C-alpha positions as CSV (number, residue, x, y, z in Angstrom):
1,M,37.0,59.3,72.1
2,G,40.0,59.8,70.2
3,L,41.9,61.6,67.2
4,V,40.0,61.6,63.8
5,S,40.7,62.9,60.4
6,L,37.6,64.3,58.4
7,V,38.0,64.9,54.8
8,Y,35.1,66.8,52.8
9,V,34.8,68.7,49.6
10,S,32.5,71.4,48.9
11,F,31.8,74.4,46.2
12,A,32.4,77.9,47.5
13,S,28.5,79.7,46.7
14,N,30.3,82.7,45.2
15,N,33.6,83.1,43.9
16,M,36.7,83.5,46.0
17,D,39.1,86.3,45.6
18,E,42.4,86.0,47.3
19,S,41.7,88.6,49.9
20,G,38.3,86.5,50.7
21,L,40.4,83.1,51.2
22,H,43.3,84.6,53.4
23,E,40.5,85.8,55.5
24,I,39.0,82.3,55.4
25,L,42.6,81.1,56.6
26,R,43.5,83.7,59.4
27,V,40.2,83.0,61.2
28,S,40.7,79.1,60.5
29,R,44.1,79.3,62.1
30,E,43.4,81.1,65.0
31,N,40.4,79.2,65.9
32,N,41.8,75.9,65.2
33,Q,45.0,76.8,67.1
34,A,42.9,77.6,70.2
35,A,41.0,74.2,69.9
36,G,43.9,71.9,69.4
37,L,42.9,71.3,65.3
38,T,44.9,70.7,62.9
39,G,44.4,70.3,58.9
40,M,44.7,71.4,55.1
41,L,42.9,73.2,53.0
42,L,42.8,73.0,48.8
43,Y,41.2,75.3,46.8
44,H,40.5,75.3,42.8
45,N,38.1,77.0,40.8
46,R,35.2,77.5,43.7
47,L,35.9,73.8,44.8
48,F,37.4,73.3,48.6
49,I,39.0,70.1,49.4
50,Q,39.8,70.1,53.5
51,A,41.4,67.6,56.1
52,L,40.5,68.4,59.6
53,E,42.4,66.4,62.0
54,G,41.5,66.3,66.2
55,E,39.6,65.1,69.1
56,E,36.2,63.5,67.3
57,S,34.5,66.0,69.9
58,L,35.8,68.9,68.1
59,V,36.0,68.0,64.8
60,D,32.2,66.8,64.5
61,P,31.0,70.2,65.7
62,L,33.1,72.0,63.9
63,F,32.2,70.0,60.6
64,R,28.4,70.7,61.3
65,K,29.3,74.4,61.5
66,I,30.9,74.3,58.0
67,C,27.8,72.5,56.6
68,K,25.5,75.0,58.2
69,D,28.0,77.8,56.6
70,P,26.7,79.7,54.0
71,R,29.6,80.4,52.0
72,H,29.6,76.6,51.4
73,R,27.6,74.2,49.3
74,N,27.1,70.8,48.5
75,V,29.2,69.8,51.3
76,V,30.0,66.1,50.9
77,K,31.9,64.0,53.8
78,I,34.4,62.0,51.9
79,F,35.6,60.1,54.7
80,K,35.8,59.7,58.7
81,E,38.4,57.7,60.1
82,S,40.4,57.3,63.9
83,I,44.0,58.1,63.4
84,R,46.8,57.4,65.5
85,E,48.9,60.3,64.6
86,R,48.0,63.7,62.4
87,S,49.4,64.1,58.9
88,F,49.5,67.9,59.2
89,G,50.0,68.1,62.8
90,D,52.4,71.1,62.5
91,W,49.6,73.0,60.6
92,A,46.7,74.9,62.3
93,M,45.6,75.0,58.6
94,G,47.8,74.4,56.0
95,F,46.6,75.7,52.5
96,N,47.3,75.9,48.5
97,T,45.4,76.5,45.7
98,L,45.4,73.9,42.9
99,D,46.3,73.9,39.4
100,K,46.6,71.3,36.7
101,S,50.4,71.6,36.7
102,D,50.0,70.8,40.9
103,V,48.3,67.3,40.5
104,Q,49.3,66.2,36.8
105,D,52.4,64.4,38.2
106,I,50.7,62.6,40.8
107,E,50.6,58.9,40.1
108,G,47.1,57.8,39.0
109,Y,45.6,60.8,38.6
110,T,43.1,62.0,36.3
111,D,42.3,65.6,35.2
112,F,39.4,66.1,37.9
113,L,40.5,69.9,37.5
114,A,38.9,70.4,34.5
115,K,35.2,69.9,35.7
116,P,35.7,69.4,39.5
117,N,32.8,67.4,41.3
118,A,32.4,65.8,44.5
119,E,31.4,62.3,43.1
120,F,35.4,62.3,42.2
121,F,36.3,61.6,46.0
122,T,33.4,59.8,47.1
123,S,34.0,56.9,44.6
124,A,37.7,57.3,45.6
125,P,38.2,58.3,49.0
126,S,41.8,57.5,48.9
127,S,42.4,59.9,46.1
128,A,41.4,62.9,48.4
129,K,43.8,61.5,50.9
130,L,46.6,61.0,48.1
131,L,46.0,65.0,47.0
132,L,45.9,66.5,50.7
133,R,49.5,64.5,51.6
134,S,51.0,65.5,48.3
135,F,50.5,69.0,49.0
136,A,51.5,68.4,52.9
137,R,54.9,67.0,51.4
138,K,55.5,70.1,48.8
139,S,54.6,72.9,51.7
140,R,57.5,71.4,53.8
């Protein structure tokens, strides 16, 4: 066992308002901090992009739980890889909402926010990494 990073995308089953997102974050941060998990969550127009980091024995069961969570649909694992150090080590769960102005300056990025889809990331997993790390740098 060792540290892993798992990135997935999903769509919210229902529209999420600000209070619903804040509640998800509150619970996630409490649970992740207690378990020693870190990560980043991005949200736009019902699309979630999330990175989870931690011991594989903790990340895998959490991902299975997310897959069964009725608030998510079309959950797609983009990648899972072993890591030596965490990209989001300071955050039980970093968070940001996305809009076009957030991503239009990221080098090589297309306008996927106009029609968000999981295939965008499954065909280019490095794009998910780039997006998540870009927001990590902006948030520090």
